[in-house]
Each structure stands twice: as structure tokens, then as C-alpha cells.
N, C-alpha and C positions, 0 to 999 in steps of 0.2 A: 065287876062281876065278872066272871069265867064261866064259860059253857064247855063239857066236854063229852063226847060220844065214843061208846067204844061197845065190844059186846053183850055189857051190861046194859046199855039203854043210854039216857041224857042224865048228865048231872051237869046243875047249877048250884055255884057257890061263890060265896064272897071273894075279892083278892082283892089283896093290899099291895102293893108296890113300891119299895123304896129305892131313888134315883140319886146319884151325886148328881146335884149342878153345882156345876166348876166352870168358870170361865172362859173365853174363846182363847185363851192365852196359855191354858192350862198345857200339860206336858204334851198329851194325847194328840190335842188337838192342834197346839203348834208344829207337828208336824207336816201337816197342812196347809198352816199359813201361809205359803206361796201359791198361788192357783196359774198352771200353766196358761197361758195367754192365747184365747182363742185365736186359731186359725194357723197358731205355729205348732209348729211340732211338742208335743207332752214333754215331760220328762224324760231320760234315756231308760230303759229296763232296769237295768242296773241301780238305776238310783231309786227307783218304785221299788224295788225288790229290798233295798238297802233302807228305805223308811218302813218297809213291812216288818224288818227284823227289828228296827227300834221300835216300833209300836209293840212286837211280840213280849221285847226287851221292860218295857213300861208295866204290861198287862203281869210279868213275872213277879214283879219286884214288888207289886201292889202300889203303882205310883200313878196307876190311871186302869180305868175298868172297861169294857166292853158297854158296860149301862149306862157309862158317865152321859150326861145332857147338858148343854149349853143351855145359859139363861132363855134363849130364843128355841129350844126345845131340841135342837138338833143332835142327831147321834154321832156317831164315828162313821157310821154307812152314809147318813144323809150329807158328810161333808166329804165322804170319798167321793158321792155320785156328783156334788157339784165340782169335785178336782178334774172329773172327766173330760173337760170341753176339749175340743179337738181332736177325738179318738177318730173319727172318719177319717182322717189322715195321717193316722199314725201307724207303724210298722206293724210286724204281727208280733215283733218280741216284747212290742211296748203293751200293747194288745192282752197280751198272756200276762204279762206282768200287772197288770189292773186286775186282770179275771183275778189271778192268786191272790191278790191282796182284798177284793170283794171277797171271795170265798172264803180266806181264813178269818177275814174279822164275823162273816156271814156263820160260820161253824161255832163262834164262841157262845153262840146261843141268843147273841141281841137279837131281838124280835124283828123281822122285817117288815114289819106290819105298824111298826112305832110311828107316831104323827108328830109330827114339829110343831111350833106354834100357828102357823101357817095352815095345816093340816095337811102336810105334803107327807107321805111314806119315802121312803129314799127310792123306790122305782118312777114316783112322778119325778123326782129331779134326774136322775138317770136319763128318763125320755122327754125333759123338758125340750120342745124345739129351740133352737138357737140360731137356727136360720130355715130353712124349706127343704134342706135334704139330711139335717141333721138326726131324726129319728130312726130313720132306716140305719144310718152308719152307727148310731149309738148302740141298737138294739144288734145287728149284725157283730157289733165288735165283740161281745163276752158272749163265754159260755161258763157258768156258772154252777159247779157243782152242788147240791144240795144235800147230796145223799149223807 
């Protein structure tokens, strides 16, 4: 079911979405298989930018799609948000690289409100506390341009 509002009022209609369910080791998800260890410096910015370029190439070659989900219901955005551990200690260059990566994937039209099998949207995962100070550090680390 979808609801749309606009100048002419409210429209309610059926909606059927098809999404490819892929394994967690499919090409796009495999890019994010090694998570930076919490408490240590995340990947350097050039590595994050390179992974973003590889992801773009997979999308262009139709080897992966932004709408792919794992059997756990995770999208690429869910996985990237899980990948963000330790951002409060990251340099500004690293935070900017993560921000570019998140912005680029969000710009593909992948819904930001897509829930995984645990009911989490990507933002839930991004702000999930891993220690008492992490929420402020994570939210303060990103500026995502959704325009």
C-alpha cells in the first residue's frame, strides 16, 4: 500500500515491490565484509572512496543493484551504517568519505525507511549506541545531502 499527497489531494493505491534477495557474500555486500574494529581508526579515506567507486561500477555493470537485500533484509545502506563503528575517533577526511559514500547510495533512490528483519531502518543502526558517548559522535560525524 502506498500513500501519496500532493496538490490534488491524497491518493492511496496498491504497491508491489520486487527486490533481489542476494547472499551476504554477493559482490556489493562483499565490499563491506570486513568491518573496521570498534575503537580503532576506520579505513583511511582513500580506501572508503575506492570502495565507493567499486560499488558504483557494480551498479553500472548490473552485477548488483541498490535495492538488493540479504536474507536478513539488510540493504546496502544498512550494511554501510553498521560499518561506521568508531567514527567519533575518525579524522575529518574519513568522515567526509563515509558521508560521500552514504550520500551516493542514498541518491540511487534506495528507500531510507526500508526495514531489515529486525525492524531497523539504516538510521537506527547508525545511531545505535556501542558505548555511552557514541551517539553524539556518530551523528555529529555526518552531513548527508539528500537534495
